Gaussian input, Z-matrix of N, CA and C with variables (Angstrom, degrees):
# hf/3-21g

backbone

0 1
 N
 C     1     B1
 C     2     B2     1     A1
 N     3     B3     2     A2     1     D1
 C     4     B4     3     A3     2     D2
 C     5     B5     4     A4     3     D3
 N     6     B6     5     A5     4     D4
 C     7     B7     6     A6     5     D5
 C     8     B8     7     A7     6     D6
 N     9     B9     8     A8     7     D7
 C    10    B10     9     A9     8     D8
 C    11    B11    10    A10     9     D9
 N    12    B12    11    A11    10    D10
 C    13    B13    12    A12    11    D11
 C    14    B14    13    A13    12    D12
 N    15    B15    14    A14    13    D13
 C    16    B16    15    A15    14    D14
 C    17    B17    16    A16    15    D15
 N    18    B18    17    A17    16    D16
 C    19    B19    18    A18    17    D17
 C    20    B20    19    A19    18    D18
 N    21    B21    20    A20    19    D19
 C    22    B22    21    A21    20    D20
 C    23    B23    22    A22    21    D21
 N    24    B24    23    A23    22    D22
 C    25    B25    24    A24    23    D23
 C    26    B26    25    A25    24    D24
 N    27    B27    26    A26    25    D25
 C    28    B28    27    A27    26    D26
 C    29    B29    28    A28    27    D27
 N    30    B30    29    A29    28    D28
 C    31    B31    30    A30    29    D29
 C    32    B32    31    A31    30    D30
 N    33    B33    32    A32    31    D31
 C    34    B34    33    A33    32    D32
 C    35    B35    34    A34    33    D33
 N    36    B36    35    A35    34    D34
 C    37    B37    36    A36    35    D35
 C    38    B38    37    A37    36    D36
 N    39    B39    38    A38    37    D37
 C    40    B40    39    A39    38    D38
 C    41    B41    40    A40    39    D39
 N    42    B42    41    A41    40    D40
 C    43    B43    42    A42    41    D41
 C    44    B44    43    A43    42    D42
 N    45    B45    44    A44    43    D43
 C    46    B46    45    A45    44    D44
 C    47    B47    46    A46    45    D45
 N    48    B48    47    A47    46    D46
 C    49    B49    48    A48    47    D47
 C    50    B50    49    A49    48    D48
 N    51    B51    50    A50    49    D49
 C    52    B52    51    A51    50    D50
 C    53    B53    52    A52    51    D51
 N    54    B54    53    A53    52    D52
 C    55    B55    54    A54    53    D53
 C    56    B56    55    A55    54    D54
 N    57    B57    56    A56    55    D55
 C    58    B58    57    A57    56    D56
 C    59    B59    58    A58    57    D57
 N    60    B60    59    A59    58    D58
 C    61    B61    60    A60    59    D59
 C    62    B62    61    A61    60    D60
 N    63    B63    62    A62    61    D61
 C    64    B64    63    A63    62    D62
 C    65    B65    64    A64    63    D63
 N    66    B66    65    A65    64    D64
 C    67    B67    66    A66    65    D65
 C    68    B68    67    A67    66    D66
 N    69    B69    68    A68    67    D67
 C    70    B70    69    A69    68    D68
 C    71    B71    70    A70    69    D69
 N    72    B72    71    A71    70    D70
 C    73    B73    72    A72    71    D71
 C    74    B74    73    A73    72    D72
 N    75    B75    74    A74    73    D73
 C    76    B76    75    A75    74    D74
 C    77    B77    76    A76    75    D75
 N    78    B78    77    A77    76    D76
 C    79    B79    78    A78    77    D77
 C    80    B80    79    A79    78    D78
 N    81    B81    80    A80    79    D79
 C    82    B82    81    A81    80    D80
 C    83    B83    82    A82    81    D81
 N    84    B84    83    A83    82    D82
 C    85    B85    84    A84    83    D83
 C    86    B86    85    A85    84    D84
 N    87    B87    86    A86    85    D85
 C    88    B88    87    A87    86    D86
 C    89    B89    88    A88    87    D87
 N    90    B90    89    A89    88    D88
 C    91    B91    90    A90    89    D89
 C    92    B92    91    A91    90    D90
 N    93    B93    92    A92    91    D91
 C    94    B94    93    A93    92    D92
 C    95    B95    94    A94    93    D93
 N    96    B96    95    A95    94    D94
 C    97    B97    96    A96    95    D95
 C    98    B98    97    A97    96    D96
 N    99    B99    98    A98    97    D97
 C   100   B100    99    A99    98    D98
 C   101   B101   100   A100    99    D99
 N   102   B102   101   A101   100   D100
 C   103   B103   102   A102   101   D101
 C   104   B104   103   A103   102   D102
 N   105   B105   104   A104   103   D103
 C   106   B106   105   A105   104   D104
 C   107   B107   106   A106   105   D105
 N   108   B108   107   A107   106   D106
 C   109   B109   108   A108   107   D107
 C   110   B110   109   A109   108   D108
 N   111   B111   110   A110   109   D109
 C   112   B112   111   A111   110   D110
 C   113   B113   112   A112   111   D111
 N   114   B114   113   A113   112   D112
 C   115   B115   114   A114   113   D113
 C   116   B116   115   A115   114   D114
 N   117   B117   116   A116   115   D115
 C   118   B118   117   A117   116   D116
 C   119   B119   118   A118   117   D117
 N   120   B120   119   A119   118   D118
 C   121   B121   120   A120   119   D119
 C   122   B122   121   A121   120   D120
 N   123   B123   122   A122   121   D121
 C   124   B124   123   A123   122   D122
 C   125   B125   124   A124   123   D123
 N   126   B126   125   A125   124   D124
 C   127   B127   126   A126   125   D125
 C   128   B128   127   A127   126   D126
 N   129   B129   128   A128   127   D127
 C   130   B130   129   A129   128   D128
 C   131   B131   130   A130   129   D129
 N   132   B132   131   A131   130   D130
 C   133   B133   132   A132   131   D131
 C   134   B134   133   A133   132   D132
 N   135   B135   134   A134   133   D133
 C   136   B136   135   A135   134   D134
 C   137   B137   136   A136   135   D135
 N   138   B138   137   A137   136   D136
 C   139   B139   138   A138   137   D137
 C   140   B140   139   A139   138   D138
 N   141   B141   140   A140   139   D139
 C   142   B142   141   A141   140   D140
 C   143   B143   142   A142   141   D141
 N   144   B144   143   A143   142   D142
 C   145   B145   144   A144   143   D143
 C   146   B146   145   A145   144   D144
 N   147   B147   146   A146   145   D145
 C   148   B148   147   A147   146   D146
 C   149   B149   148   A148   147   D147
 N   150   B150   149   A149   148   D148
 C   151   B151   150   A150   149   D149
 C   152   B152   151   A151   150   D150
 N   153   B153   152   A152   151   D151
 C   154   B154   153   A153   152   D152
 C   155   B155   154   A154   153   D153
 N   156   B156   155   A155   154   D154
 C   157   B157   156   A156   155   D155
 C   158   B158   157   A157   156   D156
 N   159   B159   158   A158   157   D157
 C   160   B160   159   A159   158   D158
 C   161   B161   160   A160   159   D159
 N   162   B162   161   A161   160   D160
 C   163   B163   162   A162   161   D161
 C   164   B164   163   A163   162   D162
 N   165   B165   164   A164   163   D163
 C   166   B166   165   A165   164   D164
 C   167   B167   166   A166   165   D165
 N   168   B168   167   A167   166   D166
 C   169   B169   168   A168   167   D167
 C   170   B170   169   A169   168   D168
 N   171   B171   170   A170   169   D169
 C   172   B172   171   A171   170   D170
 C   173   B173   172   A172   171   D171
 N   174   B174   173   A173   172   D172
 C   175   B175   174   A174   173   D173
 C   176   B176   175   A175   174   D174
 N   177   B177   176   A176   175   D175
 C   178   B178   177   A177   176   D176
 C   179   B179   178   A178   177   D177
 N   180   B180   179   A179   178   D178
 C   181   B181   180   A180   179   D179
 C   182   B182   181   A181   180   D180
 N   183   B183   182   A182   181   D181
 C   184   B184   183   A183   182   D182
 C   185   B185   184   A184   183   D183
 N   186   B186   185   A185   184   D184
 C   187   B187   186   A186   185   D185
 C   188   B188   187   A187   186   D186
 N   189   B189   188   A188   187   D187
 C   190   B190   189   A189   188   D188
 C   191   B191   190   A190   189   D189
 N   192   B192   191   A191   190   D190
 C   193   B193   192   A192   191   D191
 C   194   B194   193   A193   192   D192
 N   195   B195   194   A194   193   D193
 C   196   B196   195   A195   194   D194
 C   197   B197   196   A196   195   D195
 N   198   B198   197   A197   196   D196
 C   199   B199   198   A198   197   D197
 C   200   B200   199   A199   198   D198
 N   201   B201   200   A200   199   D199
 C   202   B202   201   A201   200   D200
 C   203   B203   202   A202   201   D201
 N   204   B204   203   A203   202   D202
 C   205   B205   204   A204   203   D203
 C   206   B206   205   A205   204   D204
 N   207   B207   206   A206   205   D205
 C   208   B208   207   A207   206   D206
 C   209   B209   208   A208   207   D207
 N   210   B210   209   A209   208   D208
 C   211   B211   210   A210   209   D209
 C   212   B212   211   A211   210   D210
 N   213   B213   212   A212   211   D211
 C   214   B214   213   A213   212   D212
 C   215   B215   214   A214   213   D213
 N   216   B216   215   A215   214   D214
 C   217   B217   216   A216   215   D215
 C   218   B218   217   A217   216   D216

   B1=1.3850
   B2=1.4901
   B3=1.3262
   B4=1.4238
   B5=1.4694
   B6=1.2912
   B7=1.4272
   B8=1.5589
   B9=1.3107
   B10=1.4493
   B11=1.5040
   B12=1.3095
   B13=1.4938
   B14=1.5655
   B15=1.2973
   B16=1.5077
   B17=1.5334
   B18=1.3411
   B19=1.4845
   B20=1.6030
   B21=1.2183
   B22=1.4874
   B23=1.5130
   B24=1.2431
   B25=1.5344
   B26=1.5082
   B27=1.3304
   B28=1.4877
   B29=1.5322
   B30=1.2591
   B31=1.4607
   B32=1.5135
   B33=1.3474
   B34=1.5044
   B35=1.4887
   B36=1.3932
   B37=1.5493
   B38=1.5972
   B39=1.3151
   B40=1.4185
   B41=1.5748
   B42=1.3585
   B43=1.4383
   B44=1.5227
   B45=1.2407
   B46=1.4641
   B47=1.5107
   B48=1.2494
   B49=1.5176
   B50=1.6378
   B51=1.3013
   B52=1.4938
   B53=1.4620
   B54=1.3199
   B55=1.5020
   B56=1.5424
   B57=1.2908
   B58=1.3991
   B59=1.5261
   B60=1.3025
   B61=1.4395
   B62=1.6227
   B63=1.2875
   B64=1.4208
   B65=1.4566
   B66=1.3216
   B67=1.4455
   B68=1.5333
   B69=1.3138
   B70=1.5131
   B71=1.5539
   B72=1.3220
   B73=1.4273
   B74=1.5046
   B75=1.3742
   B76=1.5595
   B77=1.5202
   B78=1.4106
   B79=1.4441
   B80=1.6077
   B81=1.3177
   B82=1.5129
   B83=1.5846
   B84=1.2708
   B85=1.5110
   B86=1.5854
   B87=1.3102
   B88=1.4966
   B89=1.5698
   B90=1.2996
   B91=1.5099
   B92=1.5094
   B93=1.3462
   B94=1.5198
   B95=1.5374
   B96=1.3273
   B97=1.4510
   B98=1.6657
   B99=1.3230
   B100=1.4442
   B101=1.5245
   B102=1.2340
   B103=1.5382
   B104=1.5027
   B105=1.3343
   B106=1.5288
   B107=1.3160
   B108=1.3010
   B109=1.4079
   B110=1.4984
   B111=1.4453
   B112=1.3647
   B113=1.4875
   B114=1.3539
   B115=1.5373
   B116=1.5355
   B117=1.3183
   B118=1.4662
   B119=1.5147
   B120=1.3730
   B121=1.4433
   B122=1.5570
   B123=1.4073
   B124=1.4479
   B125=1.5338
   B126=1.2827
   B127=1.4584
   B128=1.5781
   B129=1.4080
   B130=1.4687
   B131=1.4645
   B132=1.3366
   B133=1.3554
   B134=1.6974
   B135=1.2748
   B136=1.5204
   B137=1.4902
   B138=1.3217
   B139=1.3926
   B140=1.5247
   B141=1.3560
   B142=1.4773
   B143=1.4810
   B144=1.3150
   B145=1.3970
   B146=1.4479
   B147=1.3283
   B148=1.5027
   B149=1.4831
   B150=1.2651
   B151=1.5144
   B152=1.5219
   B153=1.3007
   B154=1.4859
   B155=1.5349
   B156=1.3160
   B157=1.4825
   B158=1.4805
   B159=1.3079
   B160=1.4194
   B161=1.5679
   B162=1.3769
   B163=1.3969
   B164=1.5324
   B165=1.3463
   B166=1.4760
   B167=1.5467
   B168=1.3338
   B169=1.4734
   B170=1.5342
   B171=1.2681
   B172=1.5822
   B173=1.4620
   B174=1.2924
   B175=1.4600
   B176=1.4938
   B177=1.3795
   B178=1.3659
   B179=1.5815
   B180=1.3325
   B181=1.4259
   B182=1.4827
   B183=1.3302
   B184=1.4760
   B185=1.5341
   B186=1.3326
   B187=1.4501
   B188=1.5230
   B189=1.4166
   B190=1.4316
   B191=1.5160
   B192=1.3141
   B193=1.4600
   B194=1.5595
   B195=1.4179
   B196=1.4101
   B197=1.4826
   B198=1.3085
   B199=1.5437
   B200=1.5342
   B201=1.2621
   B202=1.5122
   B203=1.4924
   B204=1.3516
   B205=1.4216
   B206=1.5603
   B207=1.3491
   B208=1.4568
   B209=1.4372
   B210=1.3945
   B211=1.4060
   B212=1.5580
   B213=1.2438
   B214=1.5301
   B215=1.4575
   B216=1.4285
   B217=1.4457
   B218=1.4473
   A1=112.04
   A2=113.26
   A3=115.05
   A4=114.98
   A5=120.28
   A6=124.47
   A7=108.56
   A8=117.68
   A9=123.60
   A10=115.23
   A11=114.77
   A12=120.59
   A13=111.40
   A14=113.71
   A15=118.20
   A16=107.11
   A17=111.75
   A18=121.05
   A19=107.89
   A20=117.93
   A21=123.37
   A22=112.04
   A23=117.73
   A24=121.85
   A25=103.58
   A26=113.12
   A27=120.22
   A28=111.26
   A29=116.81
   A30=122.04
   A31=117.51
   A32=111.63
   A33=113.94
   A34=104.38
   A35=110.15
   A36=117.99
   A37=108.57
   A38=110.87
   A39=118.51
   A40=115.06
   A41=113.56
   A42=122.27
   A43=115.13
   A44=122.45
   A45=125.10
   A46=114.86
   A47=120.72
   A48=121.90
   A49=110.50
   A50=113.04
   A51=119.35
   A52=111.77
   A53=118.35
   A54=120.77
   A55=108.51
   A56=120.95
   A57=123.73
   A58=110.20
   A59=121.29
   A60=124.23
   A61=110.25
   A62=121.53
   A63=123.86
   A64=114.62
   A65=118.12
   A66=121.07
   A67=113.26
   A68=115.75
   A69=116.93
   A70=111.74
   A71=118.09
   A72=119.95
   A73=114.02
   A74=111.96
   A75=121.02
   A76=107.90
   A77=114.20
   A78=120.03
   A79=105.38
   A80=119.81
   A81=121.42
   A82=108.76
   A83=114.68
   A84=115.27
   A85=110.85
   A86=110.39
   A87=111.76
   A88=115.59
   A89=116.91
   A90=119.76
   A91=107.85
   A92=115.73
   A93=114.81
   A94=113.78
   A95=117.72
   A96=122.20
   A97=116.79
   A98=109.30
   A99=114.33
   A100=113.08
   A101=115.42
   A102=121.54
   A103=111.53
   A104=116.21
   A105=119.72
   A106=114.42
   A107=121.21
   A108=131.36
   A109=106.21
   A110=118.53
   A111=126.04
   A112=106.46
   A113=113.53
   A114=117.00
   A115=105.88
   A116=114.87
   A117=123.37
   A118=109.46
   A119=117.09
   A120=120.18
   A121=107.42
   A122=115.76
   A123=123.30
   A124=109.90
   A125=120.11
   A126=125.60
   A127=107.70
   A128=113.07
   A129=116.07
   A130=113.93
   A131=123.04
   A132=123.18
   A133=108.21
   A134=110.63
   A135=113.95
   A136=110.94
   A137=122.11
   A138=122.55
   A139=114.78
   A140=114.54
   A141=117.17
   A142=112.72
   A143=117.96
   A144=123.64
   A145=113.42
   A146=118.01
   A147=127.03
   A148=109.27
   A149=122.61
   A150=122.52
   A151=117.70
   A152=115.68
   A153=119.09
   A154=112.96
   A155=118.31
   A156=124.32
   A157=110.76
   A158=118.20
   A159=121.13
   A160=109.00
   A161=114.37
   A162=121.19
   A163=111.92
   A164=113.55
   A165=118.96
   A166=106.60
   A167=118.88
   A168=120.67
   A169=107.55
   A170=112.51
   A171=119.66
   A172=109.88
   A173=118.82
   A174=121.17
   A175=110.60
   A176=118.73
   A177=123.41
   A178=115.85
   A179=114.11
   A180=119.53
   A181=112.62
   A182=118.95
   A183=126.72
   A184=104.44
   A185=116.93
   A186=120.27
   A187=110.55
   A188=114.45
   A189=121.75
   A190=109.24
   A191=118.52
   A192=126.90
   A193=108.39
   A194=116.61
   A195=119.59
   A196=112.23
   A197=119.54
   A198=121.33
   A199=105.08
   A200=121.06
   A201=116.93
   A202=111.71
   A203=120.73
   A204=124.59
   A205=109.04
   A206=115.49
   A207=118.97
   A208=113.81
   A209=122.73
   A210=129.20
   A211=111.52
   A212=118.27
   A213=117.76
   A214=107.69
   A215=114.17
   A216=116.27
   A217=113.94
   D1=-32.34
   D2=-179.08
   D3=-69.21
   D4=-23.03
   D5=179.82
   D6=-73.09
   D7=-10.01
   D8=177.80
   D9=-97.24
   D10=-0.20
   D11=-172.33
   D12=-65.55
   D13=150.42
   D14=171.43
   D15=-152.92
   D16=150.93
   D17=-179.43
   D18=-71.84
   D19=129.56
   D20=177.96
   D21=-121.63
   D22=123.66
   D23=177.80
   D24=-83.87
   D25=137.49
   D26=173.69
   D27=-85.37
   D28=101.75
   D29=177.53
   D30=-87.42
   D31=-23.19
   D32=-173.89
   D33=-145.79
   D34=145.61
   D35=175.76
   D36=-115.02
   D37=136.38
   D38=179.22
   D39=-98.45
   D40=9.73
   D41=-172.66
   D42=-65.33
   D43=141.75
   D44=-9.16
   D45=-82.53
   D46=133.91
   D47=-176.56
   D48=-120.13
   D49=-5.64
   D50=-172.35
   D51=-137.65
   D52=143.50
   D53=175.04
   D54=-61.42
   D55=-25.18
   D56=179.85
   D57=-102.05
   D58=105.00
   D59=-171.60
   D60=-57.80
   D61=-26.83
   D62=174.50
   D63=-62.88
   D64=-22.97
   D65=179.09
   D66=-85.19
   D67=-16.92
   D68=-177.49
   D69=-59.21
   D70=-32.70
   D71=179.77
   D72=-65.90
   D73=-37.06
   D74=177.02
   D75=-63.89
   D76=-43.66
   D77=-174.47
   D78=-68.09
   D79=-43.57
   D80=179.59
   D81=-59.71
   D82=-44.07
   D83=-176.86
   D84=-67.94
   D85=-47.11
   D86=-179.25
   D87=-64.70
   D88=-33.45
   D89=179.17
   D90=-73.04
   D91=-42.68
   D92=179.33
   D93=-68.71
   D94=-33.11
   D95=175.94
   D96=-82.46
   D97=-18.24
   D98=-179.42
   D99=74.09
   D100=33.90
   D101=-174.05
   D102=-108.05
   D103=169.19
   D104=168.61
   D105=-95.37
   D106=138.48
   D107=177.41
   D108=-85.03
   D109=127.42
   D110=175.11
   D111=-106.27
   D112=119.06
   D113=-174.95
   D114=-156.71
   D115=154.62
   D116=169.57
   D117=-91.00
   D118=-8.24
   D119=-171.83
   D120=-104.63
   D121=69.85
   D122=-176.69
   D123=-61.03
   D124=-33.59
   D125=-164.18
   D126=-63.65
   D127=-46.74
   D128=-179.34
   D129=-66.59
   D130=-18.99
   D131=-169.06
   D132=-107.29
   D133=1.75
   D134=-176.47
   D135=-64.49
   D136=-44.26
   D137=-179.27
   D138=-60.49
   D139=-38.93
   D140=176.00
   D141=-70.90
   D142=-32.34
   D143=175.66
   D144=-62.69
   D145=-47.78
   D146=179.03
   D147=-71.20
   D148=-50.79
   D149=-174.15
   D150=-85.96
   D151=-28.38
   D152=-177.64
   D153=-107.57
   D154=-18.58
   D155=-175.30
   D156=82.31
   D157=20.55
   D158=174.62
   D159=-54.05
   D160=136.84
   D161=173.22
   D162=-91.28
   D163=124.62
   D164=-172.47
   D165=-132.74
   D166=137.42
   D167=170.80
   D168=-144.41
   D169=162.25
   D170=176.10
   D171=-86.54
   D172=164.33
   D173=179.32
   D174=-62.69
   D175=-35.63
   D176=175.36
   D177=-62.34
   D178=-38.96
   D179=172.36
   D180=-63.11
   D181=-38.98
   D182=-179.20
   D183=-60.84
   D184=-51.85
   D185=-172.71
   D186=-59.64
   D187=-44.24
   D188=177.10
   D189=-55.82
   D190=-49.59
   D191=-173.97
   D192=-63.14
   D193=-46.20
   D194=175.92
   D195=-61.80
   D196=-40.95
   D197=-177.09
   D198=-67.08
   D199=-40.29
   D200=-177.23
   D201=-71.80
   D202=-24.98
   D203=175.56
   D204=-69.61
   D205=-35.26
   D206=-179.67
   D207=-75.33
   D208=-19.81
   D209=-179.66
   D210=-99.90
   D211=1.47
   D212=178.47
   D213=-69.25
   D214=146.80
   D215=177.92
   D216=-75.58

């Protein structure tokens, strides 16, 4: 995943978007970069998922997705 990294300038802030203010930075970064947040804490990202269309998945969902990519023909 690190080979896919890219610098993203934060042009817009969606704060407050989470009941946990510490998660707002993560939401800002993810929304500006257009990436999926990988977290076990789905509860604090639910509002951003519903209202902003933030893509969120658990670590287990990521592993399943990566495993299915590796087995594709």
